[in-house]
C-alpha positions as CSV (number, residue, x, y, z in Angstrom):
1,M,-28.6,-1.0,2.0
2,V,-25.4,1.2,1.9
3,T,-22.7,1.7,-0.4
4,V,-19.0,2.8,0.1
5,K,-16.2,3.4,-2.3
6,L,-13.2,2.0,-0.1
7,L,-9.5,3.2,-0.7
8,L,-8.2,-0.3,-1.9
9,K,-7.2,-0.7,-5.3
10,I,-8.0,-3.3,-7.7
11,Y,-5.2,-3.8,-10.4
12,G,-3.0,-6.8,-11.9
13,N,-5.0,-10.1,-11.4
14,R,-8.7,-8.5,-11.0
15,E,-10.0,-12.1,-9.8
16,R,-7.4,-12.7,-7.7
17,A,-7.2,-9.5,-6.2
18,F,-11.3,-8.9,-6.2
19,H,-11.5,-12.5,-4.1
20,S,-8.7,-11.2,-1.3
21,A,-10.8,-8.4,-1.3
22,E,-13.9,-9.9,-0.5
23,V,-11.8,-12.0,2.0
24,L,-11.0,-9.1,3.8
25,I,-13.9,-7.4,4.0
26,S,-15.8,-10.3,5.0
27,N,-13.6,-10.6,8.2
28,E,-13.9,-7.0,9.3
29,L,-17.1,-7.9,9.4
30,K,-17.9,-11.1,10.5
31,E,-18.7,-9.7,14.4
32,L,-21.6,-7.9,12.9
33,D,-25.2,-8.4,11.8
34,A,-23.8,-6.9,8.3
35,S,-23.5,-9.1,4.7
36,A,-21.3,-7.3,1.6
37,K,-21.8,-7.4,-1.9
38,F,-18.8,-6.3,-4.1
39,S,-17.8,-4.9,-7.3
40,V,-15.8,-2.7,-9.0
41,S,-15.9,1.0,-10.0
42,D,-14.9,2.6,-12.7
43,D,-11.9,4.1,-11.4
44,N,-11.2,0.6,-10.2
45,W,-11.4,1.2,-6.4
46,L,-13.6,-1.7,-4.7
47,M,-17.3,-0.5,-4.2
48,V,-18.7,-2.5,-1.2
49,D,-22.4,-2.9,-1.0
50,V,-23.7,-3.4,3.1
51,S,-26.8,-4.7,4.0
52,G,-28.1,-5.8,7.5
53,E,-29.4,-4.3,10.8
54,D,-25.8,-2.8,11.3
55,S,-25.5,-1.6,7.6
56,E,-25.1,2.0,8.2
57,F,-22.2,1.1,11.0
58,A,-20.1,-1.2,9.0
59,S,-20.0,0.9,6.2
60,N,-18.7,3.6,8.5
61,F,-15.9,1.2,9.6
62,L,-15.0,0.5,6.5
63,G,-14.4,3.7,5.0
64,S,-12.3,4.7,8.5
65,K,-9.9,1.7,8.2
66,F,-9.5,1.3,4.7
67,G,-10.2,5.0,4.0
68,M,-11.9,6.3,0.9
69,P,-11.2,8.2,-2.6
70,V,-11.5,11.8,-2.1
71,T,-11.7,14.6,-5.4
72,E,-12.4,18.1,-3.6
73,L,-8.8,18.8,-1.3
74,T,-8.3,21.2,1.3
75,K,-4.9,23.1,1.8
76,N,-3.2,21.0,4.8
77,E,-5.2,18.0,5.0
78,V,-3.8,14.5,5.6
79,Y,-4.9,11.9,3.1
80,S,-4.2,8.0,2.5
81,G,-3.6,7.3,-1.3
82,V,-1.5,4.9,-3.0
83,I,1.7,4.9,-5.2
84,D,0.3,5.2,-8.4
85,H,4.2,6.6,-10.3
86,I,6.9,7.4,-9.7
87,R,9.2,9.7,-12.1
88,E,12.7,10.8,-12.3
89,N,11.3,14.3,-10.3
90,E,8.0,13.5,-8.4
91,I,6.2,10.6,-7.0
92,V,2.2,10.7,-7.6
93,V,-0.2,9.7,-5.2
94,D,-3.4,8.7,-6.1
95,V,-6.2,9.6,-3.3
96,G,-8.7,9.5,-5.1
97,T,-7.4,11.9,-7.4
98,L,-3.7,12.7,-8.8
99,I,-1.7,14.6,-6.5
100,S,2.0,14.9,-7.8
101,I,4.9,15.3,-4.9
102,P,8.1,16.9,-6.6
103,Q,11.4,16.2,-5.9
104,N,11.8,19.8,-3.6
105,N,8.8,18.5,-1.1
106,L,10.7,15.1,-0.9
107,T,13.5,16.5,1.1
108,I,12.7,15.1,4.3
109,L,13.6,11.5,2.9
110,G,17.4,12.7,1.7
111,A,19.3,13.6,-1.1
112,G,19.0,12.2,-4.7
113,N,15.7,12.6,-7.4
114,A,12.5,11.1,-7.0
115,K,13.4,7.9,-8.8
116,Q,16.2,7.4,-6.4
117,I,15.1,8.4,-2.9
118,A,11.9,6.1,-3.9
119,T,14.3,3.0,-4.0
120,R,16.0,3.7,-1.4
121,F,13.1,2.9,0.7
122,G,11.5,0.5,-1.5
123,M,8.8,2.7,-2.9
124,I,6.5,0.7,-6.1
125,K,3.2,1.4,-7.2
126,H,0.0,0.9,-5.0
127,L,2.2,1.2,-1.6
128,P,-0.7,2.6,1.0
129,V,0.6,5.8,1.8
130,K,-0.3,9.2,4.0
131,I,0.3,12.8,2.4
132,E,-0.6,16.4,3.5
133,V,-2.0,18.6,0.6
134,T,0.3,21.7,0.5
135,D,-1.5,23.1,-2.3
136,E,-5.0,22.4,-3.4
137,A,-5.2,24.1,-6.7
138,A,-2.4,22.4,-7.9
139,K,-2.4,19.4,-6.1
140,I,0.6,19.6,-5.0
141,G,1.6,17.4,-2.0
142,A,4.0,16.0,0.4
143,F,4.6,12.9,2.3
144,T,3.6,13.4,6.0
145,K,5.7,13.2,8.5
146,A,4.4,9.9,10.5
147,Q,5.0,8.4,6.7
148,A,8.6,9.6,6.1
149,D,8.7,8.3,10.4
150,I,7.9,4.8,9.5
151,W,10.2,4.8,6.2
152,W,13.3,5.9,8.1
153,G,12.8,3.4,11.0
154,W,12.6,0.9,8.7
155,K,15.5,1.7,6.6
156,K,17.5,2.3,10.3
157,S,16.6,-0.7,11.5
158,E,19.1,-3.9,11.9
159,Q,16.7,-5.9,8.9
160,D,16.3,-5.9,5.3
161,R,12.9,-5.3,4.1
162,V,11.3,-6.3,0.8
163,I,7.9,-5.1,-0.7
164,A,5.9,-6.4,-3.2
165,N,2.6,-5.6,-4.7
166,A,-0.1,-7.4,-6.6
167,V,0.2,-10.9,-4.5
168,T,-1.5,-12.1,-2.2
169,R,0.0,-13.4,1.4
170,S,-0.3,-16.6,1.0
171,E,1.4,-16.3,-2.9
172,L,4.1,-14.6,-1.5
173,K,4.9,-17.2,1.6
174,A,4.7,-19.9,-1.0
175,A,7.6,-18.0,-2.9
176,V,9.4,-17.5,0.1
177,K,9.1,-21.6,1.3
178,R,9.5,-22.5,-2.2
179,T,12.8,-21.2,-2.8
180,G,14.5,-22.5,0.6
181,H,14.2,-18.8,2.6
182,A,11.6,-19.3,4.8
183,R,14.2,-19.2,7.9
184,D,15.7,-16.1,6.6
185,I,12.5,-14.0,7.4
186,Y,10.6,-13.0,10.7
187,G,7.1,-12.8,9.1
188,I,5.3,-11.4,6.3
189,E,3.0,-7.9,7.3
190,R,0.0,-6.8,5.2
191,L,0.2,-2.5,3.8
192,G,-2.4,-3.1,2.0
193,L,-5.2,-5.0,-0.3
194,M,-2.2,-7.0,-2.3
195,E,0.4,-5.3,-1.0
196,H,2.8,-6.7,1.6
197,M,5.9,-6.7,3.2
198,I,8.9,-9.7,4.0
199,T,11.1,-8.3,7.4
200,C,14.3,-10.9,6.8
201,R,16.6,-11.4,9.9
202,E,19.2,-9.2,10.3
203,T,21.6,-12.4,8.7
204,S,19.3,-12.1,5.3
205,D,19.9,-10.0,2.5
206,G,17.2,-8.4,1.1
207,P,18.1,-8.3,-2.7
208,G,18.8,-11.8,-2.7
209,I,15.3,-12.8,-1.4
210,V,14.3,-10.5,-4.0
211,A,16.0,-12.5,-6.9
212,A,15.6,-15.4,-5.7
213,I,11.8,-15.4,-5.6
214,G,11.3,-12.4,-8.8
215,R,10.4,-15.3,-10.8
216,S,7.3,-16.7,-8.7
217,V,6.1,-13.1,-8.0
218,K,4.2,-11.2,-10.8
219,G,4.0,-7.8,-9.3
220,E,6.8,-6.0,-8.6
221,L,9.5,-6.1,-5.5
222,G,11.3,-3.0,-3.6
223,V,14.0,-3.5,-1.7
224,I,14.8,-1.7,2.1
225,K,18.2,-2.0,3.0
226,A,19.0,-1.5,6.4
227,S,21.5,1.5,7.2
228,T,23.0,-0.4,10.3
């Protein structure tokens, strides 16, 4: 048996998140001779015990696909993480240890303080991101150019987008359908375990969809308004 800690945070309704993780990981392993048992670490990351003939390959595959929390940092290294806090002058990302992205490292995303920038790009807690460590001793970093390009690509497109956390794709889809907005969106994309993105049609208004589904969705909602 091989145990791997994955960069998938269990939060909110833990039972629902845990079930979503089981479905997601089991689907990834369905073609392999490997079975998985699940638990949650003390710091709320998903732990997977993989057994079977392909256990070593499967654990390496899962670690590569979803990322693994790290505590030892290297300058200029790129890490996967999730947004932990958004403050007035910094965005804090959890990569296994907390990394501060101060306001002076956010200029790639335009003007404004950290909270204003986060609002502009629909950033919410638990959103998966890529960062580069600029000072390993002080635990300071910056979003990668590739990450910034993704956000700018969304911002400069013709469609508004809604980011949601603490919700399954089926729950989010049901909320959109129940409020009569199914025809107003192109689809729902998985960004993380319980984090998803709604892509609106060109004639649809992201804030309007947030207002409609807000009471049905227990987690946070962020909006990216198209700038075109």
